[in-house]
N, C-alpha and C positions, 0 to 999 in steps of 0.2 A: 324504572331503570336508574342506576347510579348517575349522579350528576355528570354531564359531559359525554355520556355514552348514549348513542342513538339506539332506539328500540329496533326490533326486526321490522322489515319493510311492510309486512302484511300481505293481503291478497293482491293479485294483479289488478290494475286500474288504468286502462288505456286513456281514459278521459283525463285523469290526473296528470299523466305524463304529457299529454298534449297541452294541458294548461301550463305546465312548466316551460313549454316551448312556445309560448305566446299564442296558444290555441291551434297551432299547426301540427297535424299528425305526421306530415312529411318531415318536418324538422325534428319532431320527437323521435321518429324512426332513425334518422341520421345520428342524433345525439346518443340514443340508447343502443343502437345496433352497430353502426359503422365505427364510431369514435373509439369505443373500448377495444374492438378488434384491431383497429389500425394502430393504436398506441401499443398494444401488446405485441403485435407483429414487429413493429419498428424497434421496440426495446429488445425483444428476443433476437432479432436479426443483428442488431448492433452488438449485442453480447457475443454472438457467434463470430461475427466479422472481426471484432477487436481481438478476441482471444486466439482465433486462428492466425491472425496476422502476427501476434506476439509470440505464440508458442508452437505453431505447426512445424517450423524448421528454425529453431533458435540458434543463432551463430553470434559469437562475440565480436564486438567492435572496439578496438583500442583498449583491450583488457590489460591492466597494469600487471606485469610480472617482473620479478627481480632476477638478475643474473649476477652471481658473485664469482669472480675469478680473474685471471690475468686479462688485461685490456684487449689483447689480440683475440683471445678466446671469446670474450663477451661480444666483440664485434662480429666474429664468425657466426655466433648464435643469432645475433640480430639480423645479419644478412640472410641466414638460412630461413628464419621465420618470415621475413619479408618476401622471400622468393616462394616459399611453400604456402604461407597463410597471409597474404597481403592484407594489411589493415586490421587483422584480428587481434594481435597481441602487441602491446607497447612495452619495450624492454626498459627497465630501470636498473642501471648499473649499481652494484652494491660492493662494498669493500671486501666482505668475507662472510663466512658461515654465521658467526654470531649476529652480525648486522642483518643478514638475510632472515634469520629466525625472528628477530625482533620486529622487522618490517611486516612479516606475516602475522605475528601476534597482534600488532597494532592496526592491522587492516590497511596498511599503506600500499601493499601489493596483495594480489590474490594467491600468489604462490611464488616460490623462488627456487631457481636452479643454482646449485653450488658446484662449481668446477674445481679441479685441481687435486682431488683426492684419488683414491684407487678406482672409484667409479662415480659418475655424476650423481648427485643426490637432489631429489626434488622435494622441497618443503611445501606442504599444502595445509589448508585449513578446511577440514571436513565440514565445518559449520556453514560454509558457503553452499554445500550441497554436492551431490554426486556429479552433477553436470559440469561444474567447474573443475573438479578433480579429473574427470575424464578428459576434458579439453586439454588440460595441461599435460597429462600423461601422454596423450597422443601427440602433442606438439613437441615435447622434449624427448620422447622415446628414441627418435632417430639420432639425437645427439649422443646418447649412450651407445647406440649401435655403432656409430662411427668410431667411438673410442674402444670398441671391442668389449664392452661391458654391459651389464643389465642395469637399467635405471632403478635406483633405490628411492622409494617413496616413503616419506615420513609425515604423518598427520600430527601437526603441532596443536591444532585446535579442533579436537573431535566433537561431534554432536553429543548432546546430553543423552544419558541412558534412556530417558523417557521420550526421546524424539529421534528415533533411529533413521527416519526418512527426511528429517529436516523441514517438516511442513507445519510444525506446531505454531510458530509465530504467524505464518500466513493464515491459518485457520482462526487463530485468536483475533487477528486484526479484521478478517473478513466478517466475523460475527459481530464485532463492535461497530463496524461500518454499517452493517445491515440494521443493527439496533438504532444507531443514530439517524439513519434514513427514516426508519419507522417513527422515531420520536418527532422528527421535523414535520412529518405528515400529521401525526396524531395531535400535536400540540395546537394546531390551528383547526383541525376538525372537531376536537372535543370542546374547545373554548376559543372561537374566532376573535373575540374582543377582550380577552383576558389582558390585564395590565402587564406591562413588561417586567416589573419586579417579580411578580408571581411566576411568569413564564421562565425567567432566568433561574428562579429557585427550583422550578421543576427540572430544568436542564442540568443544573448542578446536582440535583438528587439522582437523576439518571446517570450522569457521568461518574459520580462517586460510587454508587452501587455497582456499576459496570466494572470499575477498576477493582473493587474488592472481590467481586465474583470471579473475574477472569484471573486475578492473582491467586486466589484460593485454588482454582482449578489447575491453571498452567504451572504454577510454581510449587504449591504445597501438595495438592492431591496427586498430580501425575508426574511432577518433576520434569516437565517437558521444556519449560523456560525457567531454569533455575538461577535467576538473577537476583532473587530476594523479593520478598512480598512488597515492600514499599516501592522499590524501583519499578517492578512490573505494574503494580497498581497505579502509580502516579502517571506513567506514560500511557497506559490504557485509558485512564480517566481523561487525560488531555485529548487523546484521539477521539474518544466518545463525544466530548464536549465540542470539539472542533467540527465534527460531522453534524451533530445536532444543531449547532448554531448556523452553519452554512445552509442546511436543509430548511431550517425555519425561515431564514432570510429569503430564500428562493420562493418558498410558499407565500411569504408575506408580500413579495413583489408581484408575482404573476398568478397567484391562486392555484387552483387544482392542476394547471398545466405544469406547475413546478414539480409534480410527481414524475413526469417524463424527463424533465431536465436533470433532476437529481439522480434519477435512475441511470442515465447515461454518464453524467459527470462524476458521481461519487461511487456508485456500485460497479459500473463497467470500467470506465477509464481508471478510477482510483484503484480498484483491486487488480486490474491487469498490469498496472505499473507499480504495484506495491513492492516488487522485488522479493516477494515471499517464495517464489519458485526458482527464479534465477536472478542474478544481478542485473542492474540497469543496462550494463554493457551488452547484454544479449537482446535487448529490445530493439525494434526498428527505430530508425532515426527520428521519426515523427512522434514516437511515444516516449523515447528515452528522457527528454527534459522533464516530463511530468512526474517522474519518479522522485525528483528532488523538490517538487513544488506541492503536489497534492498530499493531503494528510496521511493516507495509508502508507505511501512510500517512505515518507519522513519518519513515521512511527515505527515501521518495520525495521528500518536501518538502526534506529535507536535501540529497539528491543534486542536486535541481534548484537549490537555493539555493547550494551550493558551486560549481556549474557556471555559473550565470547571474546570481544575485542577491546578490552580495556576502556570501555565507555565511548567508543567511536560513535559519533553522530548524536549523542545525547544532548549536549548543550545546544546544538542547532535545532534539535527537535523541540526543546522547550521554547525556543524563540519563534520558530515557524508555526508550531501548533498553537502557541499563545496568540499569534496574530489571527489565525483562523478562528479562534474562540472570540476574541475581542472585537475585531473589525465587523463581523456580521451583526453583533449586538449593537454596536454604535450605529450601523446603517439602519437597523430596525428602529432605533430611537429617532433617527432623522426622518425616516419615512412616516412614522407615527406622528411626529410633530407637524410635518407638511400636511398630512391628512386632516389633523385637527384644525389647522389654520384654514384650510379650504372649507371645512365644514362650518366653521364660524363665519367665514365670509359669505357662504351660501345662505 
């Protein structure tokens, strides 16, 4: 077999399994029968519970929307929204149509209502997904009806032609997170005592190749994330390295139990709060803060920002993802140093 790759397990041997459990067949049965089933059930149930809590009935909370027009009309709209949709939308007063359009393009607001013309005009960014556009259309439709007109909707930031459903960034990030999770597991299974320098080299290889591969697919081949090869590749590589470093640290600290921890923390919570389906404002209160902390949410906002919203979130992504890359590596150095010192003392 290639170096670092375990051969097939071979024929069943109950005595060998008992020997691995200190000679106890009872312990061997628990380890081999109950533990895998329990872990799989817990991880699967956690996935279902988190995603149902996040997306079974998503409703916005404090979603920033602009309203441009005379102050008294802006106040009327704010009062109406608080009466009909309490806590759902947060009104940001804007001076006029040009300012409203610029705020939508910069992602300062998720949409903007422009008053004062022959009919109220709603400026939206289709890049946020159909869910946001539908929320704003339903919220501001009554305003136009009260004015005796039909609401005019204008999409200032439409989705790319290669991503008509707005899910490409989510799929790209999910695949990279899955790959980083598998790397963290494999790096310690294949070579448990490999030196840190070579382990880091392996992680950098994984991250750089992931960045190139995803950029070629998402930007060049399918045109679903048309932000430029270097922009997409760089952010994806940082996401891959941050996940791989974190998973490797968890495996280094707690061993095989780290598979369960990283499954819940990175795959389930990370992807549920990645905002690839809906903005963070649609998440339950206990999940919403994670969107700006865990690597998937930070990377997805940056990829969306560099593709559609004048680089929104990119600078923060480089800083936050950089910390997720460097801090785990430094902690592994510390853990290895402590382990070596204890070994010498013993």
